Structures are given as C-alpha cells and as structure tokens.
N, C-alpha and C positions, 0 to 999 in steps of 0.2 A: 646385200641385195640377193645373193644365191639363196641364202636362207630364206628370205621373203618369198622367192619364187617357188622354192621347194614346198614350201608351206602352202602356197596357193594351188600347187598341183596336188597336195593331199586333201584337198577339199576344206581349206580354212582352218587348220589346225591352230594357227596363230590365235584366231579369234576365241577358239574353244579355250587355249591356254590362257589368254587375257581374262576370259570369263571365270576361269578357275581362281585366277590371281585376285580378281575383284571379290570373289565369293570368300576367299581366305582372308582377305583385308577386311571384309564386313564381319566376318566371324571373330577375327582378333579384336575388331572394335566392340562387337558385342560382349565378348568375353572381358574385355577391359572395362567395359561399361558396367556389366553386371558385378565385376570385381570390386570396381570403385563404389557402387551402390552398397555391396555388402561390406566394404570396410567402413563406409559411413554409418551404416545402420548398427555396427558394432563399436563405433568410436565413441568418444566421451561426449561430444556435443549433443548427439542424437539421444543418448542415454539421459542427459541432463533435461533435455526437453521433454522426454516422455514423462520422467519423473517429476518435472515442474508441472506438466499439464494435469497428471494424476492428482497432485497435491493442490493445485489451484482449483481443480474442479471440486475435490472434497471440500475445501475451504469455502467456495462460493456456495455450495449446497447447504452447508451445515450454517453458515451465516444467515442465509435466508431462512432455513427451516427452524432455526432456535427462536427467531423473533416470533414467528408465527405460532410456534408451540407455547411460548410463554404467554402471548395474547390469549390463546385457546385456554389455558390452564386457569387463568384469572378473570374469567368471564368476560372476554372481549374488552379488556381495559389494558391500558399502556403502562401501568405501574411496574410490573416485572421486567418488562422491556426497558423502561427507563432505569430501573435499577442495575440490570445487566449492562447496559450502555455506560453507566457511570463506573461500575466496577472494572469493566474492561479498560476504558480510558485511564483510570486512576491508577490501575495496576501497572500498565505499560509506561505511564508517566513517571512512577515513583521507581520501577524495577528496570527500566530500559537499559541504564547504564550497567546495572548489576548482570543483565542478560548478556550484554556486549562484552563485558569482562570476562564472563565464564566462556563465551565463544572463544576469545583470544587466549586463555590460559590453557586450554585442553587441546588434544589432537583433534583434527578435522573429522576423521572418521567417527570418533566417539560423540563429537558435539552433533553430527548429522544423525547418527543413530539414536542417541538418547533423546534428541528433539522429536524424531520420527515417532519413536515409540512412544512417548509421553503424550504426544499430540493424539495419535490415533487411538491408543488405549482410553485417553481421557472422553473422546467422542464416543467410543464404543460402550464404555460404562454409563456415560451420560444418556446415551440412546436406549439403553436397557432400563435406566430408572425412569425416563419419560414413558417408555411403553407399559411399565408397570402402573405408573399414575394415571395413564389414560385409562388402562383395563380396569383399574380397581379404585377410582378416585372417590366414589362414595364410601366405600370401605375404610379407606385411609383418613378421610375426613372425620370419619366417626372415632378414631383413636386418640387418646390424649386430649381431647377436646379440640381437635383439630390442629394441634401442634405438630403431629407427625407430617401433615401438609406443609407446614413451614419449614420443617426439616428437609423434606423432599425437594422443596423450591430452593432451598439454600445449597444443597448438593448439587442440583443440576447447575445453577449459576456459578458455583466454585468450580465445578469441573469443566464447564465451558470456558470459563476465564483461564484456568489451566491450560486447555487446548489452545487458546489464542496465544497465550505467552510462549508455548512451545512452537507454534506456528511463526511467531516474530523471530525467535532463535534461528530457526530452520531457513527463514528467509534471509536473515543476516549471512548466515554461513554459507548458503549456495548462491544466492544472487549478488551478493556484495564481496565474496571471497574466493569461492571455488571457482567460478567463472572467469576471474582475473587470472588465475593460475593456469587453467585449462587452455585459455587463448594465448599462453606462452608470453603474456604481458606486452600483446600487439594490440594497438589502439583500434586498428581497422576491425580486426577479429572480434574484439571487445564490444565495439559498437553494434556489430552485427548480432552477436548473442543477447546483448541488452534490448535490441529492438524485436528479435524473435520472442523472448521471453514475455515482453510486454505485449506483443500480437496475441500469443496464448492466453495471457489474463484477459484481454479484452474480449476474446471470443467466449471464453468460460465464463466470464461475468454475465453474458446474455444467456447462454446456453444451459449452465449448470441450475440456476433458479427456475428456469422454464422447466427443466426435466424432473426436478423433485417437486415442483408445485403441481405438475400434471399428475404424478404418483399419489401425492396427498389428496388432489380433488377428486379424481377417479376412484382411489381406494379409501384409505382412511389415514388419520394421523399415526395410527399405530404401524400401519404398511409402510408409511413414509419413515418412520424410525428404524423399521427394519431394513428399508432399502439403504439409508445411511450407514447403518451398522455393518451391513454386507460389504457396501462399497470400501469402508474403511478398512476392514479385514484384508480385502484383496489388494487395496492399493498399498496397505503396509508391506505386505510380502514383496510385491513388485518393485516398489520404492526402494526397499532395503537392499534387494539384489542388484538393482541398478546402480544405486550409489556405492555399493561395495566394489563392484567392477570397476566403476569410474576411479575410486581411489586406488586400485590394483594397477590399472593402465596408465595412470598419470603419476609417475614417482615423485613430482614435484610437490604434490598434495601432502605428501608425508614429512615435508621439512617446513619448519616455522622458524624464519631467523629473527634474532633479537632486534629490538627497535632501533632504527638508524639514527644518527645523530641530526641535530636541527639542520634544515636547509638542504637536507638530501632528497633527491627525488625518488619517489617509493615506487614509481613504475618503470624500472629498469630492465634492461636485457638481462636474461639469466647470468651470463658471463660477468657482465658488469657487477651485478648484485653480488656474486660469488667473491669477486676480487675485492669489492667494498668491504665485505664481511671479513675477509682475511686482513685487510689493513686494519680494520678497527680492532680485531681481536689482538693484532701485534702491538697497536698502541696501547690497548688496555693492559697487556702483559708488561710494557715497558713502565707504565704509570701504577702498576700494582691496583688497577681498579676491578671491581666485580660488577657484572651487569646483574642487576636486580630485575625482578618481574615488574615491579611497578615503574613507570617512566618517571624519570626526574628525581628519583630517590637515590641518594648515596647509600653506602654500606653502613655508615654510622646511624644515618637517620633511619634506616630499615630496622637496625638492631634496637635502637631507642624505641621506636614504634611497637616493635613485637614485645619489648619489655613492659612497655606501658599496658599492652593489651593483656600480657599474661598476668599482670598484678591486678587486673580488675576481675570480678566476678565473670563466669564464662558467659551468661547471657549478655551482660553489658559489654564485655568484650567483643562478642560476636557482633552485637549491635553497632559498636563504635567502628569496628572493621567495616561493616556495610556502608555506614555513612562516609567513611574515608574513601571507600571505592566508589561511591557515587560522586562526591566531590572531585576526586582525581579524574572520573570519566568526563564531568562536565569541563574541567579546566582543559583536558585534551581536546575536547571539541571546540572550545573557544580559541585555543591557540593555533588551530589548523588554517592554512592558507585560504582553504575553501569555507570559512565559517560563514561569510556573507552569503555565499551561494546557498548553502544549506539553511540559513535562516529565511532567505528569500523563498525557497522551496515551502518551508513550513508555514509563512504567511498565506500561501495560496490555499491552505486547508480552512482558513476563516471565510467561508463563502456559503452563500445559499444558491449559488448557480451552478447546480449540479442535478444529475438524475436521482436524486434521493427522495425521501419521503416529503420533504419539504416542498420541492417543486412539484411533486406529484400531486399533494393535497392542493397546492395553490392552481394548478392547472385544472383540477376538478372544479373548484369553485368559479372558474372563468369558462366553464362550458365545454371543456375537452373531454371527450370520451375516453374510456379505457383503452379500446382498440387504436385509436389515433395515437394516444400516449405510448403504447407499446411499439407501434411503428417509429415514432420519433426516438425512441430508445434504440431501436436497431439502426436508424440512421446515424445517430450520435456514436454507436460502435464502430460504424464505418468510417466515420471522420476521425476517431480515435486510431483506427488502422493507418488512415492516411497520414496522421502525425507521425507515427513510426516510421512509415517509408521516408517522409520528408526528413526526418532527423538523420537518417543514414546518407541520403543525398547531400544535405546542406553540410555535414560534418566533412564528408570527403572532399566537397568543393571549398569550404570557406574555413575550416577548421571548427574544433569543439567550442571555444569560447564564443565565436562570432555566431555559431549556430544559436547558442542560448540568446544571444541579442536579438537575432531574427525572430526566433520563436517567441520571445517577450513582447517585441513590437506587434506581431500578428495576433497574439492572445489579447493585448491591451486593445487593438482597434476593433477586434469582433465583439469585445465585452461593451464597447461603446453603444451598440445597438441594443444592449440590455438597459443602459442608462436611459437611452431614448425612449424605450418603452414604458418607462416610469411616468413620462409626461405625455405619451401618445394618447389618442382617443381609444376609450375602453379601459384605461387603468382605473383600478378602484381605490388608488391611493388618496386619501383625503387629510390633508395636514390639519384641517379644522378641527379634527378629533383630539389634536394635541392641546388645543386652546383651553378646553374645560379643565384639563389636568393642570395646567400651568396656572389657571385663575384659582383652582382650588387650593394650590400650594400657597398662593398669594394671600388668599383669605385666611388660611391657616396661621400664617405668619402675622396677620393683622389682628385677628380675632383671638389669638393665644390658643389656636388648637381647636376652636368651635367653628364647625362647618354645616351650612345650612343643608337640610335633606335633599333639596333638589340639586344642589351642586354636587353633591355625592352622586347623585343619579347620572349626571353628565360625565363623571369619571369612569363609568362603567366600561366604555370601549377599551380602555387600557388594562382592564382585568381579565384574566381568564375565568374559565368557569370554576365551579366549586370543586368539580372532580378533576381539574385539570393536574396531571401527573407533575410531580417536581421537576423531572427532566425527561421530558419527551424523546422518543427515538427518531431524532432528527426533524421533529416538527411537533407543533401542539394539535394533533390531529386525533380523531376517534375512528376506529374501525368499524364499520357496519356491514350488513350482509351485501349491500349493493355498490356502494362507493365510500370514498374516503372524503370527509369533510373537515374543514377547520373549525375550532370550538365556535360555538354561538352563529355559525353560518348556515342559514336555512337552505335547504336542498331545493334546486331548480333555478336558482338565480343565475342569469346569464348577463354578460356584459352587453353594452349597447354597440360596441364595436370589437372587433377580434385584431385590430392593428396591434394593440399594446402586447397582447399574448403572442402574437406571430413574431413581432420584433425581439420579445424575450427568448423565445425557443430557437429563433435564427441565430441569435447572438451566442447562446449557450451551446448549440451544435457546432457551429463553425468555430468557436473558440477552442474546441477540444483538439484541434489540429495543433495550434501553438501550444496548448497545454501539456500534451502527451509528449511533443518535442522537447519542450522545455524540462519536463520531468526527467526524460532520458539524458538530456545534457548534464543536469546536476547530478544524477545518479553516477554517471561515468566520470564526472570531475571529482566525486568523492571516491570512487574506485582508483583513480589514477594518482590521486594527490596525498592519500592517506597511507601511512606507512603499514606494512604487512602485519606488525605486531598490534596495531590499534585499530584495525578495521572494524573489529566487533564492537568495541566499547564507543567509538564515534559514532557507528551506524545505530547503535543502541540508542544513544542520546538524541540522534536524529529522528528516530522514531517516537522518543518522547517528546521532542518538540513538536511533532506533526499533531500528536495527539492532544497536547496542550493547547495549541491553537484550534483544534477541532473542538475542544470544550468551550472556548470562546464563542464559537459558532453556535453551540447549544445555548449559551447564556443570551446570545443576540434574539433567538427565537423564542425564548421564555420572556424576554422583556417586551417583545412586540409579536404577539401571536396572531393578531388578526390579519385577514387578507388585505385590509385598507393600509396595514403597516409594511406590506412586503417591499413596496418600493423603497422605504427607508432601509430596508435590509439589503437591498440590492445596491443601493449607493455606498452602504458601509462595505459590503463585501468588494466592490470594485476599488474602495480606498485601500483595504487591506492587500488587495492583489497588486495595486499600483506600488505600494510601499514594498512589497516582496521583490518586485521586478526592479525597483530603484536600488534595493540592496545588491542584487545580481549585477546592474550596471556598474555600481561602484567596485565590486569584485573584479568585473572584466577590464575596467579601466587600470585598476591595480596590477593584473596579470598580463596585460599587454606591455606595461614598462619593464617586465622582467625579460631576461634573455631566453630565447627559445632553447629547449634541451635537445638531446641527441636520442629521443625515444624512437621505437618502432612506430611506423605509421601505417 
C-alpha cells in the first residue's frame, strides 16, 4: 500500500513502469516470433517446400511446352506428341521397378543429386536442340534427305523421356521417402507435409503452363525454349543447395536400415526402430545369417544367382539381372499389406473425367468457350485445394483408413452427376451408331466376309479419320488456330440444351474434393506401411501401375473417338473408378481387423 501511495505522489510512476514492462514483453514476443520464423525458414520443411515448388513448376512448364513444341515441329499434327506419350508411358511402365530399386540401393543424397542433375541437364540440352531446330528447320530438313530432322526429333523425344524418368526417381525419393524421415515418423506431421506438397502441386499445375504459354504467345517458341532453359539452370542450383542443406541438418537421412522382418510395422518411432534393428542383428549373429540387398533371398540363393549371372555373357547376364530385379519389385509390391489400396488408386487413372485434352475437346464440341473452360479449370484447382484441407481435417478426426472411405464415397457420389449427364438433355450420345457396326459384323459372318458398300458406309462413325494418330495425346483431336475439335466434328455445332454439359462439369469439379483427399490417403498409407528399405521399389511399381492404367485410358479413346461415344467412355470410367474404390474398401475392411499399433499420431 505504501509503495502504491508513493508511486501516486510521484506522478504515476507505476503506470510508466507497467508500460515499460508491456513494451518489454511485446519486444520479447516480437523477437521470439521473428526467431521462430527465422528457424522455420531455415528448417528442413520450408527448404523441401521451396525445392518441391521449383521442381514442380519446372515439370509443369516442360510438360506443357514439349507437347506444343512437338505439334509445331510436325506441322500441327499429333503424331510426335502421340509417340512421345507412348514412349514416356512405356518407359515408366517397364523401368518403374528398376528406378525404385536404384533409389533403395543408394544413399539418399546421391539419389537426389543424381536425379536432379539428370533431369535438369536433359531438359536444358533438349531445349537447346529445340531452339536450333526452330531456328534452322529448313536447313536441317535439306540435309541427308530429311533424315537429320528425324534424328533431331528422336533426340528430343529421348531426352524428354530421360528427364521424365529422372523426375519420377526424384519424386519417389523426396515425396515418398525424405519427408517421412523429416517428419520424425509422426503421422500428423506427415499428413501436413503431404497436404502442403499437394497444394503446391495444384497451384503450379495452373500457373506454370499459363506463364510459359504467355511467353510463347507474346514472344516465340525460341524464346519459350530459352525461358525454360534459364529456369532449369537457376532451379538446378537452388534445389541442389537446398536439398544438400536438408541432408546435413537431418542426420536420419544418412541412415538406411536393412529390411525389417515380415509383419513388423515400418513407421516406427526412431527409438523403437533402433531397438528392433539391434534385436534383429543379434538374432542374425546367433543364427549365422547374412542380410542380403535383395529381400527374401538367402545367402546360398544369392551366391547361386550371382554364379549363374557370371557364367552368362555380360549383356545377357545384365539383362537377366534387370528382369530379376523387376520381378522382385513386383513381388514386393504384391506382398504389401496396402497392395489393394495402391491398386485402387491406379484404377482411378483409367478415366476421361479430368481436365485433360479429352474433356477439353469434348467441351469445345458442346459449345463451351475457351475463356469459360479456363475459368472452370481454375475452379477445379480450388476444389482440389479443398480436398487437401478436408484430408487433414478428416484424418485428425476419424483416422487415415476412415478418411479414405469417406473420400471414396464422396468421389463416387459426385461422379453420379457425370453418369446422369450421359442421359440428360443435350447429350450427344447416340447408341444407334453402334447398330450398323454390329449389323456389319453379322453380315460378315453370314456372307463369308462379303459386305455391301452401303453397310460399310454405315460403319463410318466407328472409324477415325485417315490421318488420325495411332496414340493421340489424351484424345483424338486436331489442333487448329482457333479451337480444338474432335475428328470429323464440324465446327460451330452446339447442343440443343446445356444441361448435360453442366452436369458433367459439375460432377468433375466437385469430385476433385474426394479425389485428392483419397489420393493423399493412399499416398500416406504407402508411406506408413512400406518398410524403409523397400519404399523406392514399391513406389516405382506403383508408378508403373498408374501408367499402365493410363494406357488403358488411351485405348478407350482410340476405340471410341467420336463425341457421340463420349457417354460410353464416361460410363466405363465410372466403372473403373468404382472398381478402384471397391478394392480400397476391401483393404479398409482387412485393416480394421488388425490391432492398432503404437505409432506416433
């Protein structure tokens, strides 16, 4: 009381002292906030986000630009683009397991640096070749009777394919392995990083093609190649520095434990993981067993295998080793507990219900303008971001497996709108076009292969144009100066009603919420349930499965390229997606019967 009275007589010194205390507290809080922000900016998560954003931006720009470049080089024809799509899909399909095995067998920093260097150098050299071809195209065509042009096209496609393979390896290494270690095997932090990486991917998927497209439109293709070249050189330096720093500040990245025994949880606390390794090593010493690099092989089997390989010529021995590695990779994928979940995700790739060239071409034939279509793509990106937010909320509230069930149900319910659009007013689907084809087949059987000319004329709707490419880039379309049209579809035709196309895009856009939430769910299930020594090979096989199902999607479009057949493709797509989600439901039923582990949440 006396102190308060003395302070009052001194003209309110207490108030002044309280004000100083408040200012000091605010200063300490500001310093703490700025210090926390600085720590975060220097931390591994932020560095991974920046590195991933640069890599994704470059990938999106390159994938968009290379398709346009190949079309421009071949006289606005889709043949080169089709060949490129076939080469890319086939190479990942065949080499996915080998890429994953290479990721598993080598140190993490060497894998990341080698993939980064190969990817960016391939894109850089490919951009230089494209610039030379655009600048000296007429002179190149006059050399070797035009064969130099074929050589240049081959070099471009091969380099672009190598860049895609390196990008696949980098994605497996960083997004399937590194972030699991960086999060300290914590499921909550892992879900947050997965969702953030997917949001970055969604944003770059819209902005990156727009940026490089503006450069190519306002300047030229040569300037566009130069822009991509410069971006890759700068991105290579920044990503290399950032990934090296992450590797240094996270010591766990330098350790790759041997494969755990069957039935052991792979996403363990670091202490539990260390104890398990010590116990396994002790048991291995007692039983005089040696851990081999190939899972499931004993020492005798490995020696016999190596002896057989050495007895063969070098090229045949190497080829046999490659086949054996691929076979072991597919076996490792099949024996995983999350096999059905991964297969379910792969089945979702066999669909025409996405914002690719197929949907774009169909929308143009139904009277949708390019500006409205770009607006719809922006809205779809927003719904994709909503899916990543919903994933983090649902996972925290209901668990990871239940999040996949909820996401699957939401995805299927939204796709019912697409099925309704097939039968709604304004739909161009006409199943009567299939009757002449069936009648022609019956006539061929009855008349011994003799078909009347008029019946052959009726079968025309099922055939593509004479110049239709063998494997179109996600649709049987031709590029023109003004629009994109399906084969044999005259410009200017508009539907009697827009109800069908409205229902179709409403279903596609809203379904992306459940789609991306489900994708993140399966991605994290693969991260959590695959042992650390097999993450690369299993995710490599998963990439191969995704590309395989995507090739089926190509075959669907080639079989029914007309707008009148698009409704059939929609129904088939929904059947494939339903099959995929059914596989996940079977996995969820099996997973719920298992006792819950003691993992970090």
